[in-house]
C-alpha positions as MATLAB code, in Angstrom:
seq = 'MRKTPGKNRAASVKAKHHSNLTFRMNVLFFAIFIIFSMLIFRLGYMQIVKGEDYVRILESTEEVPVNTSVPRGRMYDRYGRILVDNQPENAITYTKMQTTKTDEMLEIAEKLAQLIEQPTKRVTLRDKKDFWILKNHDAAYEKVTDKEQTKIKTQENITTSQINAEIDRLVRERITDEELAQLTEADLEVLAIYREMASGYNLSPQIIKSENVSADEFARVSERLTELPGVNTTTDWKRVKLSSLSVLGRTTLPTKGIPKEKLNYYLARDYSRNDRVGESYIEAQYEELLQGQKTVVKNITNKKGQVVDTVTTYEGEPGKDLMLTFDSELQVETEKIVEEELLKLKALPGSYLLDRAFLVMMDPNTGDILSMVGKKIEKDPETGKNIIVDYAYGSFTTAYEAGSTVKAATLLTGYNQGVITPNTVLGDEPIHLLQTPVKSSIFNRSGYLSMDGLTALERSSNVYMFKTALLINGTPYSYMMPLRLRDDTFSKMRNSYAQFGLGVKTGIDLPNEFSGVQGPSGPTMGGKTLDLAIGQYDTYTAMQLAQYISTVANGGYRIQPHVVKEVREPSKDGQKLGQLVTEVGPTILNSIENSAEEIDYVKKGLRRVYTGNQGSARRQFVDAPYTAAGKTGTAEVVYFGPLKEHYGTDTLNLTHVGFAPYENPEIAYAVVIPWATTNFNVHYSHANDIARRSMDKYYELKAKYDSTKVSDSNVEQPILPAITKEKIGEDEQE';
ca = [
       0.016    0.034   -0.009;
       1.242    3.328   -0.560;
       2.096    5.572    2.231;
       0.425    9.279    1.852;
       2.134   12.552    1.849;
       0.404   13.589    4.989;
       2.070   10.682    7.061;
       5.494   10.730    5.520;
       5.790   14.476    7.195;
       4.445   13.174    9.858;
       7.119   10.863   10.317;
      10.014   12.784    9.534;
       8.926   15.696   12.258;
       8.641   12.998   14.716;
      12.170   11.552   13.813;
      13.410   15.356   13.831;
      12.515   15.917   17.025;
      13.588   12.739   18.668;
      17.138   13.298   17.256;
      16.836   17.196   18.895;
      16.096   15.351   21.917;
      18.652   13.196   21.741;
      21.038   15.442   20.965;
      20.060   17.974   23.974;
      20.006   14.777   26.429;
      23.565   14.193   25.477;
      24.765   18.213   25.942;
      23.350   17.678   29.178;
      24.678   14.776   30.137;
      28.006   16.003   29.264;
      27.671   19.248   30.592;
      26.811   17.277   34.251;
      29.869   14.932   33.669;
      31.922   18.139   33.414;
      30.568   20.163   36.323;
      30.455   16.736   38.503;
      33.937   16.103   37.099;
      35.177   19.828   38.387;
      33.592   19.324   41.784;
      35.586   15.944   42.050;
      39.064   17.597   40.680;
      38.284   20.415   43.243;
      37.516   18.366   46.374;
      40.648   16.293   45.665;
      42.826   19.514   45.430;
      41.359   20.906   48.703;
      41.716   17.352   50.428;
      44.973   16.395   49.329;
      46.651   19.428   48.203;
      45.338   22.088   50.467;
      44.143   19.697   53.277;
      46.736   20.704   55.964;
      46.444   24.582   55.531;
      43.198   24.196   56.309;
      43.479   22.019   59.095;
      46.111   24.691   60.408;
      43.890   27.445   59.948;
      40.898   25.534   61.422;
      42.930   24.762   64.376;
      44.482   28.390   64.482;
      40.860   29.938   64.776;
      39.308   27.189   66.617;
      41.606   25.948   69.414;
      44.126   28.542   70.868;
      46.350   27.534   73.398;
      46.768   29.594   76.644;
      49.208   29.406   79.359;
      48.457   29.722   82.864;
      51.191   30.504   85.588;
      52.646   27.646   87.892;
      55.389   28.109   90.744;
      58.897   28.442   89.823;
      61.135   25.814   91.218;
      62.696   26.551   94.720;
      66.176   26.991   95.873;
      67.801   25.283   98.780;
      71.307   25.276  100.357;
      73.266   22.073  100.321;
      71.651   20.934  103.258;
      68.287   21.889  102.091;
      67.654   25.138  103.937;
      65.294   26.790  101.846;
      66.975   30.119  100.209;
      64.264   31.051   97.419;
      60.289   30.545   97.960;
      56.954   31.387   96.216;
      54.900   32.991   98.017;
      51.188   32.614   96.727;
      48.767   35.769   96.123;
      45.380   36.976   94.974;
      45.451   37.860   91.382;
      42.684   39.267   89.339;
      43.299   38.593   85.317;
      41.641   39.438   82.309;
      41.451   37.338   78.876;
      40.962   39.724   75.608;
      38.966   37.825   72.737;
      39.109   38.222   69.114;
      35.892   39.829   69.008;
      36.325   42.217   72.297;
      35.801   45.875   71.201;
      37.537   48.615   72.924;
      34.302   50.084   74.167;
      33.523   46.973   75.795;
      36.942   46.659   77.548;
      36.443   50.258   78.586;
      33.265   49.277   80.014;
      34.671   46.303   81.748;
      37.353   48.268   83.423;
      34.864   51.010   84.721;
      33.074   48.054   86.329;
      36.304   46.622   88.175;
      37.355   50.116   89.394;
      34.384   50.279   91.373;
      35.038   46.631   92.908;
      39.159   47.068   93.284;
      41.714   49.731   94.104;
      44.337   49.947   91.344;
      47.465   51.980   91.706;
      48.037   54.779   89.042;
      51.724   55.240   89.811;
      52.384   52.906   86.621;
      50.087   55.521   84.090;
      52.321   57.590   81.852;
      51.668   60.757   79.933;
      51.045   58.999   76.925;
      48.282   56.971   78.634;
      46.467   59.942   79.551;
      46.633   61.487   76.089;
      45.824   58.087   74.596;
      42.632   57.620   77.383;
      41.626   61.293   76.995;
      41.411   60.393   72.911;
      39.385   57.556   73.729;
      36.767   59.325   75.870;
      36.585   62.483   73.458;
      36.986   60.870   70.392;
      35.285   63.664   68.046;
      36.803   66.447   69.916;
      40.125   64.916   69.125;
      40.197   64.592   65.799;
      38.542   68.069   65.394;
      42.145   69.104   66.392;
      43.618   68.161   62.888;
      41.930   70.100   60.068;
      40.853   68.528   56.649;
      43.525   70.643   54.950;
      46.284   68.975   57.469;
      44.515   65.484   56.734;
      44.487   65.804   52.985;
      48.200   67.129   52.688;
      49.013   64.161   54.749;
      47.360   61.338   52.820;
      48.425   62.976   49.804;
      52.405   62.358   50.469;
      54.171   59.901   48.211;
      54.454   56.333   49.455;
      52.660   56.638   52.751;
      50.914   53.776   53.725;
      47.310   53.465   55.465;
      48.582   52.960   58.872;
      51.507   55.636   58.379;
      48.826   58.023   58.059;
      46.791   57.225   61.104;
      50.175   57.551   62.953;
      51.009   60.858   61.680;
      47.168   62.008   62.644;
      47.585   60.516   66.209;
      50.489   62.083   66.794;
      49.235   65.510   65.790;
      46.400   64.816   67.892;
      48.513   63.928   70.944;
      50.729   67.049   70.483;
      47.676   69.332   70.320;
      45.806   67.849   73.590;
      46.355   70.796   76.147;
      47.108   70.322   79.946;
      44.112   71.629   80.983;
      42.091   68.807   79.102;
      44.273   66.101   80.558;
      43.473   67.996   84.028;
      39.981   66.935   83.399;
      40.582   63.429   84.223;
      39.691   62.642   87.819;
      41.365   60.550   89.988;
      38.580   57.905   89.277;
      39.339   58.195   85.639;
      42.929   57.402   86.040;
      41.994   54.467   87.847;
      40.012   53.314   84.998;
      42.697   54.107   83.100;
      44.942   52.033   85.253;
      43.165   49.304   84.816;
      42.138   49.543   80.985;
      46.142   49.972   80.165;
      46.687   46.211   81.789;
      43.905   44.934   79.923;
      45.025   46.492   76.567;
      48.775   45.151   76.888;
      47.576   41.764   76.646;
      47.180   39.286   73.500;
      43.667   38.050   72.460;
      43.080   34.691   74.249;
      46.336   35.130   76.943;
      45.668   35.742   80.572;
      46.928   39.129   81.533;
      47.320   39.883   85.329;
      45.323   43.271   85.914;
      46.072   43.326   89.487;
      48.507   40.471   91.806;
      50.154   43.049   94.053;
      48.099   43.883   97.823;
      44.735   42.213   96.268;
      42.606   42.249   99.703;
      40.469   39.564  100.647;
      37.198   41.709  100.206;
      38.714   42.613   96.642;
      39.253   39.239   95.624;
      35.766   38.303   96.857;
      33.640   41.371   95.293;
      35.407   40.451   91.730;
      34.685   36.614   92.470;
      30.962   37.252   93.156;
      30.498   39.515   89.816;
      32.478   37.425   87.021;
      29.488   36.912   85.443;
      29.188   40.240   84.784;
      32.591   40.674   83.742;
      33.375   38.824   80.400;
      36.849   37.992   80.401;
      37.638   38.840   83.760;
      38.884   35.936   86.428;
      40.267   35.766   90.064;
      43.193   33.588   90.481;
      46.294   32.635   92.228;
      49.569   34.014   91.255;
      53.150   33.310   92.896;
      55.524   35.970   94.176;
      58.964   35.192   94.235;
      60.711   35.333   97.798;
      64.613   35.255   98.997;
      65.585   34.491  102.359;
      69.038   35.335  101.821;
      70.429   38.454  100.625;
      73.009   36.644   98.485;
      73.216   38.678   95.044;
      74.328   35.688   93.092;
      70.587   34.052   93.600;
      69.402   36.364   90.766;
      66.376   37.948   90.535;
      63.043   37.645   88.271;
      61.313   40.262   86.452;
      57.956   41.300   87.820;
      54.994   40.858   85.836;
      54.665   44.728   85.374;
      57.996   44.557   83.441;
      57.487   40.959   82.009;
      59.800   39.751   79.251;
      63.193   41.968   78.988;
      62.728   43.292   75.663;
      65.911   42.363   74.523;
      64.596   38.703   75.219;
      61.176   38.799   73.947;
      61.098   37.127   70.372;
      63.529   34.371   72.420;
      60.932   33.759   75.010;
      57.959   34.099   73.147;
      59.191   31.724   70.590;
      58.679   29.277   73.702;
      55.671   29.538   74.626;
      56.296   32.256   77.466;
      53.468   34.996   78.088;
      54.571   38.899   77.481;
      53.970   39.288   81.262;
      55.514   35.852   82.776;
      58.272   36.492   85.399;
      61.595   35.335   83.670;
      65.000   35.100   85.692;
      66.965   38.007   84.792;
      70.110   37.695   86.604;
      72.583   35.061   87.714;
      71.363   31.840   89.282;
      67.440   32.726   88.311;
      68.591   33.434   84.646;
      71.060   30.563   84.206;
      68.870   27.979   85.293;
      65.456   29.626   83.654;
      64.436   26.570   81.981;
      64.746   24.038   84.581;
      62.782   26.812   87.199;
      60.233   28.305   84.991;
      58.056   24.547   84.717;
      55.918   23.719   82.369;
      52.440   25.966   82.511;
      49.147   24.444   81.901;
      47.991   24.494   78.673;
      43.984   24.920   77.422;
      42.328   24.930   74.786;
      39.847   27.950   74.117;
      37.062   26.478   71.378;
      35.578   28.989   69.474;
      32.575   29.375   66.834;
      33.042   31.002   63.432;
      32.679   34.620   65.099;
      35.641   33.861   67.388;
      33.445   33.442   70.434;
      34.636   31.215   72.995;
      32.038   28.455   73.743;
      34.108   26.740   75.419;
      37.536   25.504   77.165;
      39.480   22.118   77.537;
      42.619   21.441   79.390;
      45.039   19.614   77.055;
      47.928   19.294   79.330;
      48.345   19.814   83.136;
      51.048   22.055   83.862;
      54.097   21.256   86.434;
      55.848   23.388   88.667;
      59.635   24.115   88.343;
      62.480   22.040   89.005;
      64.202   22.831   92.680;
      67.674   23.590   92.697;
      69.951   22.528   95.769;
      72.693   24.554   95.707;
      76.406   24.017   96.307;
      76.302   26.894   99.494;
      76.439   26.290  103.006;
      73.968   29.223  104.167;
      75.266   29.199  107.691;
      78.676   29.456  106.676;
      77.896   32.113  103.643;
      76.470   34.191  106.731;
      79.144   33.972  108.948;
      81.684   34.752  106.414;
      79.678   37.474  105.834;
      79.835   38.877  108.991;
      83.760   38.406  108.980;
      84.054   39.799  105.670;
      82.181   43.085  106.430;
      83.938   43.347  110.018;
      87.109   43.680  108.611;
      86.116   45.881  105.641;
      85.152   48.225  107.901;
      87.831   48.110  110.213;
      90.062   48.575  107.177;
      88.207   51.762  106.168;
      88.466   53.271  109.584;
      92.733   53.482  108.948;
      94.356   55.949  107.327;
      95.018   56.144  103.618;
      91.795   53.629  102.822;
      89.964   56.574  100.663;
      90.182   54.123   97.949;
      88.711   51.042   99.553;
      85.206   50.176   98.883;
      85.335   46.060   98.276;
      86.428   42.798   99.561;
      85.917   39.401   98.355;
      85.911   35.673   99.825;
      85.576   32.131   98.030;
      85.441   28.825  100.102;
      84.885   26.012   97.729;
      85.753   22.038   97.790;
      88.948   21.342   95.886;
      87.899   17.950   95.120;
      84.360   18.393   93.815;
      84.552   22.053   92.716;
      81.409   22.908   95.091;
      81.306   26.515   96.222;
      80.453   26.531   99.827;
      80.735   30.417  100.277;
      80.857   33.105   97.778;
      81.751   36.652   99.635;
      81.550   39.960   98.051;
      80.891   43.381  100.408;
      80.771   46.718   98.796;
      80.557   50.223  100.466;
      78.214   52.347   98.704;
      77.018   55.796   99.575;
      73.349   55.836  100.765;
      71.582   58.270   98.109;
      69.125   59.510  101.082;
      71.517   60.091  104.215;
      75.042   60.408  102.190;
      76.498   57.606  104.645;
      78.282   54.838  103.941;
      76.192   51.439  103.619;
      77.299   47.812  102.972;
      75.804   46.146   99.848;
      76.399   42.362   98.789;
      78.774   42.453   95.812;
      79.093   38.391   95.576;
      79.140   38.721   91.676;
      82.157   40.342   91.996;
      84.019   37.512   92.850;
      83.633   36.174   89.267;
      83.184   39.427   87.323;
      85.712   41.939   88.128;
      89.509   41.180   88.722;
      92.646   42.774   90.231;
      96.429   42.095   90.192;
      96.729   39.264   93.048;
     100.401   39.884   94.189;
     102.633   37.002   95.707;
      99.649   34.632   95.943;
     100.607   33.482   92.568;
     104.013   32.591   93.026;
     103.347   28.784   93.754;
     102.464   28.708   90.116;
     105.398   30.628   89.016;
     107.721   27.937   90.705;
     105.682   24.882   89.401;
     106.047   26.996   85.902;
     109.623   26.634   86.204;
     109.609   23.050   87.143;
     106.952   22.520   84.203;
     109.626   24.668   81.627;
     112.879   22.323   82.896;
     114.958   25.561   84.007;
     114.401   24.644   88.181;
     113.553   21.986   89.980;
     112.491   21.539   93.802;
     116.429   21.314   94.319;
     117.421   24.929   92.876;
     119.195   27.046   95.227;
     119.008   30.848   94.003;
     120.478   33.952   95.332;
     117.723   36.652   96.813;
     119.824   40.337   95.752;
     118.398   43.190   94.183;
     118.002   43.032   90.544;
     120.029   45.420   87.938;
     118.804   45.424   84.766;
     120.376   47.512   81.725;
     117.567   50.577   81.851;
     115.095   49.185   84.238;
     114.216   50.366   87.875;
     115.909   48.094   90.618;
     113.421   45.293   91.318;
     114.045   43.385   95.088;
     112.391   41.394   97.477;
     110.993   43.442  100.856;
     112.778   41.767  102.888;
     116.029   42.570  101.499;
     116.684   45.633   99.697;
     120.338   45.125   99.773;
     122.218   41.904  100.715;
     122.767   38.349   98.990;
     120.443   35.421  100.407;
     120.563   31.494   98.911;
     117.703   30.171   99.469;
     115.561   26.831   97.732;
     111.979   27.279   96.676;
     110.485   26.100  100.142;
     112.145   29.367  101.631;
     111.106   31.762   98.727;
     107.766   30.586   99.261;
     108.115   30.888  103.299;
     109.833   34.444  103.177;
     108.037   35.522   99.754;
     110.988   35.836   97.672;
     110.304   38.212   94.705;
     113.692   37.821   93.736;
     113.590   33.677   93.371;
     110.353   34.417   90.855;
     112.011   36.779   88.570;
     115.379   34.517   88.162;
     113.078   32.154   87.449;
     110.935   34.224   84.543;
     114.548   35.331   83.286;
     115.607   31.210   83.117;
     112.124   30.411   81.226;
     112.921   33.444   78.827;
     116.390   31.631   78.489;
     118.716   34.457   79.990;
     120.146   33.729   83.332;
     120.261   36.433   85.610;
     124.004   38.914   85.379;
     124.336   42.106   87.276;
     123.401   45.508   84.391;
     122.458   42.408   81.692;
     120.154   43.958   78.888;
     116.663   42.191   79.089;
     115.968   40.891   75.672;
     112.569   38.774   75.761;
     111.926   36.045   73.703;
     108.787   36.335   71.515;
     107.144   33.217   73.429;
     107.766   33.842   77.016;
     105.019   35.411   77.507;
     102.637   32.795   76.231;
     104.439   30.429   78.244;
     104.025   31.799   81.482;
     100.247   32.873   80.795;
      99.687   29.147   79.295;
     101.091   27.736   82.453;
      99.081   29.823   84.471;
      95.968   29.108   82.587;
      96.349   25.274   83.192;
      95.663   26.499   87.067;
      92.781   28.613   86.275;
      94.407   32.043   86.364;
      93.947   34.698   83.562;
      91.253   32.052   82.031;
      87.419   31.868   82.627;
      86.690   28.975   85.604;
      83.271   27.736   83.808;
      81.369   28.561   86.698;
      77.773   27.954   86.083;
      77.063   31.446   86.262;
      76.611   33.948   83.420;
      79.309   37.373   82.854;
      82.186   36.051   84.333;
      85.354   37.880   83.697;
      88.653   36.203   82.594;
      90.839   39.203   83.464;
      92.964   41.961   82.038;
      96.203   40.961   80.371;
      98.907   43.550   80.056;
     100.770   44.442   76.629;
     103.303   41.487   75.985;
     105.393   43.338   72.794;
     108.993   43.045   72.854;
     109.848   46.129   74.757;
     107.904   44.631   77.903;
     110.433   42.640   79.137;
     110.383   44.009   82.293;
     106.922   42.936   82.875;
     107.638   39.251   82.947;
     109.041   40.072   85.840;
     105.941   41.658   87.432;
     103.863   38.767   86.113;
     106.108   36.400   87.692;
     105.139   37.994   91.342;
     101.044   38.961   90.466;
     101.657   42.445   89.527;
     100.972   42.737   85.704;
      97.921   40.530   84.891;
      94.352   40.685   86.934;
      92.502   37.399   88.157;
      89.417   36.977   89.618;
      88.801   35.853   93.461;
      87.113   32.673   92.000;
      90.330   32.314   89.836;
      92.528   32.459   92.841;
      90.230   29.894   94.707;
      90.349   27.739   91.146;
      94.282   27.762   91.227;
      94.703   27.049   94.713;
      92.552   24.202   94.046;
      93.967   22.839   91.679;
      97.568   22.640   93.885;
      95.617   21.341   96.771;
      94.088   18.329   95.117;
      97.465   17.329   93.199;
      97.165   19.047   90.003;
      93.383   18.696   88.848;
      92.042   22.138   87.596;
      88.254   21.336   88.942;
      85.215   23.573   87.223;
      83.338   25.350   89.933;
      79.814   25.460   90.561;
      76.622   26.572   92.666;
      73.829   23.985   91.331;
      74.601   20.432   93.588;
      71.406   18.912   92.406;
      68.203   19.258   90.130;
      65.049   18.092   91.847;
      61.433   17.581   91.124;
      59.196   19.708   93.430;
      58.416   18.513   96.810;
      54.977   16.425   96.922;
      54.561   17.582  100.718;
      56.228   20.437  101.427;
      58.337   17.940  104.139;
      60.760   16.698  102.093;
      62.691   17.260   99.102;
      61.660   16.154   95.605;
      63.258   13.157   94.068;
      66.933   13.451   92.652;
      66.331   14.606   88.682;
      70.402   15.106   88.154;
      73.226   15.251   90.577;
      76.062   17.873   89.465;
      79.384   16.166   89.691;
      83.009   16.879   89.750;
      84.179   18.247   86.096;
      87.894   17.850   85.671;
      89.129   20.757   83.041;
      92.515   19.999   82.462;
      95.903   18.619   84.833;
      98.968   20.619   85.143;
     101.655   19.113   83.675;
     103.885   18.606   87.305;
     104.856   15.744   88.926;
     103.260   14.615   91.970;
     106.886   15.698   93.795;
     107.039   18.954   92.468;
     103.102   19.708   93.372;
     104.013   18.000   97.000;
     107.095   20.145   97.172;
     105.360   23.391   96.612;
     102.527   22.270   99.020;
     105.309   22.004  101.610;
     106.269   25.362  100.698;
     102.794   26.786  101.635;
     102.775   24.918  104.606;
     105.625   26.831  105.849;
     103.599   30.085  105.078;
     101.831   29.220  107.561;
     103.866   27.447  110.373;
     107.572   28.509  109.658;
     109.498   31.088  111.684;
     109.819   33.553  109.115;
     106.231   32.561  107.128;
     104.146   35.670  106.008;
     101.175   34.147  107.856;
     102.717   32.793  110.525;
     100.874   34.949  113.038;
      97.302   34.320  111.962;
      97.643   30.149  111.308;
     100.480   28.810  113.663;
      98.206   28.045  116.563;
      95.378   26.555  114.280;
      93.651   23.467  115.709;
      93.665   22.053  112.051;
      96.401   21.801  109.428;
      96.487   24.495  106.754;
      98.901   25.874  104.254;
      98.627   29.462  101.553;
      99.695   31.845  100.705;
      99.492   35.814  101.356;
     100.143   38.770   98.674;
     100.373   42.225   98.500;
     100.421   44.008   94.895;
     101.787   47.168   94.304;
      98.904   48.863   91.439;
      97.846   51.959   90.133;
      94.268   52.915   90.892;
      91.455   52.464   88.230;
      88.645   52.057   89.855;
      85.202   54.135   90.472;
      86.715   57.064   91.634;
      87.938   58.765   88.176;
      89.062   61.784   90.239;
      92.041   59.548   91.721;
      92.785   57.594   88.600;
      96.602   56.877   88.602;
      96.970   56.715   92.589;
      99.442   54.026   93.808;
      97.997   51.475   96.020;
      97.681   48.069   97.520;
      95.585   44.653   96.689;
      95.767   42.205   99.555;
      94.999   38.768   98.708;
      95.610   35.507  100.099;
      94.691   31.946   98.917;
      94.961   28.629  101.096;
      93.563   25.153  101.644;
      93.212   22.609  104.397;
      93.800   20.040  105.831;
      97.172   19.737  104.403;
      97.540   16.381  104.347;
      94.112   15.746  102.403;
      92.351   18.901  101.376;
      88.724   19.332  101.595;
      88.311   23.188  101.475;
      90.228   26.009   99.631;
      89.674   29.711   99.790;
      90.996   32.865   98.405;
      90.482   36.766   99.640;
      91.063   39.706   97.846;
      91.104   43.248   98.930;
      91.468   45.326   96.001;
      92.909   49.370   96.691;
      93.227   48.235  100.464;
      95.316   51.478  101.368;
      97.375   53.942   99.911;
      99.890   53.643  102.807;
     103.017   52.046  101.822;
     104.870   51.921  105.232;
     102.301   49.834  107.196;
     101.844   45.984  106.801;
      97.926   45.168  106.994;
      96.843   41.633  107.848;
      93.317   42.113  107.160;
      92.898   39.661  104.170;
      94.896   36.982  106.428;
      92.453   37.457  109.153;
      89.676   36.896  107.028;
      91.281   33.442  105.919;
      91.733   32.559  109.279;
      88.287   33.560  111.028;
      86.626   32.052  108.097;
      88.462   28.882  108.706;
      87.865   28.687  111.898;
      84.342   29.577  111.410;
      84.288   26.333  108.757;
      85.547   23.884  111.178;
      83.396   25.011  113.823;
      80.356   24.771  111.714;
      81.668   21.181  110.295;
      81.737   19.843  114.504;
      78.299   21.193  114.641;
      77.037   19.502  111.689;
      78.639   16.252  112.680;
      76.968   16.397  116.369;
      73.538   17.127  114.797;
      73.538   14.785  112.132;
      72.966   17.551  109.345;
      73.734   16.102  106.461;
      73.939   17.063  102.712;
      72.921   13.425  101.549;
      70.675   13.167   98.693;
      68.238   10.196  100.351;
      65.321   11.324  101.977;
      66.522   14.577  102.726;
      63.914   17.005  104.744;
      63.507   20.404  104.019;
      64.697   22.800  106.870;
      63.965   26.206  107.605;
      66.178   29.352  106.353;
      69.300   30.492  108.506;
      67.645   33.820  108.860;
      64.545   35.499  109.193;
      64.813   38.081  106.508;
      62.480   38.120  103.467;
      63.191   40.047  100.138;
      60.032   40.381   98.081;
      60.608   40.581   94.173;
      59.389   44.325   94.386;
      62.432   45.102   96.723;
      65.509   43.161   95.120;
      67.940   45.437   93.496;
];
């Protein structure tokens, strides 16, 4: 049958419609495929490539670590007597949120001002001007005209922050005294609170008040915390010293916080800006142990930056406790001795340059510093009278010519260089060198006396040491000989002295140690090698002298001195010391290149200084109930101290070194009294007197400890009360 034309047209239209529909569906499916492919690709990119970045962003906006305060580690003496403690005190803090606005903070400050008394002494002129601007915003910025603002804004290469800073500067300059006088006492108290609130970081507690927070203030604020967003009442820890010993160091106050020069260092270690940190000596040296581990909490925030929950992620721990090497009772008693002898000497004619004295006592076998005394005379700025201040740190930060106390090192240097032996006899006589002033021993200005090394030490022969130095130089003494200095003579002598600890840092575990001053050593300084041999050229610290005599006493080992004996966990019950973490043992820095026979020979000579018929310390030590040995010293020096108007004045340093018992040394000591007198015609024995009195006190306390069973054992050691009742708060320390 033939199809009609109408039916063919209908079939053609239908086929065409079906074809168009298929095409459109294919396009749609293809588009959907492309879109989903892009979504999958984007999702993969976000998860695989950017996933960690987004996690970090999420954590930084939702979980923010916040550090809270913990007590610093305590310090004890070697017997467990408390030296530095923590005193809890009420504190009021404020934590600023990311979304907190200035007017909200100001409102909270005004409410707090009604509840607490805030001192206004720390409010500065800049604070007052900023506060006036805050309270009078429109009036303040009307002080800078539109024309002036336009001129600032049209400057080349100026940023928005620079524009605002310049406008703010002009506003502050134009605030008048009369306008600032509009701030009432109540306004200033609000300002004092507000400035503390504004100085902290977001989500980091900032101490508003921690000193002298009364119980009433603490209670009033605690009751109103719901009305004071961000405000909290907590416990802060105030550092308290129970000793005036300066090397214990000090911490910064919360009002000062981290020193500017160390801000980045501490912030990188999760400190808060207003944290207490060790600022000097032991507190600074052992900051990482004393600071402890803070409690860390995370503030969970919503998308608006509002804190919705707080979760503790790490329970903090107090700082580690330090047991020091000091015997605090010996320290107190020797401080009295040094102070008394210093004042006695100061009362004598010719003492106008005298202002300080030092004593160091150490165990020559372990390096434990048992007592470190430094006393200094200063003028009271209010009364103008002399006062005594602690200057213990001067025993390792200041250096002086030590005189004849170094002669044992000179003899041992001569033995080591092979130019003399313990049997060498030399003549003590005036030394006449070409183009050099005559040099002699004090006891022999014109004659000739043969003597060995023992007598040279007993009588403190300068000439024996001069001739030893000449032999080291390779030029034996002859009358009116020219002194040609070899290139290596100074280095030979100084390198040998350094083996004892003279002229080099001792390695004590305290900051700012000074190595002393070495005089010029050129080819024309030949005569100075003779001065070096008797301790009248290079300068040494009292700590170096103590290390030096310890090296002789213990048989030739230079031991590193230290002030920390043990590191312990915090006490759990306040009755016994915490568990031992680390014990600081002896550290041998080097041994001298002398035989045991040579060292014993020199020690025998030092014994004769105390007991020989012509010993320079016989009067002080011949009747001592213990065996001891040592060396006295007097150095003729030129004054270059704090009194600049007296620069160049000739004066004397008095020194003394020793050890006991002679047979088996357990204590070594050094005394230094710089610029003791300008009177060269009188012999002063105050350094010897300090040494004898201090040694008597050492043995007296040793007998006392034996009888009362006080022990420095590190097993189950009880915490003992401080020797003195004085308490030095952190705000009183200088």
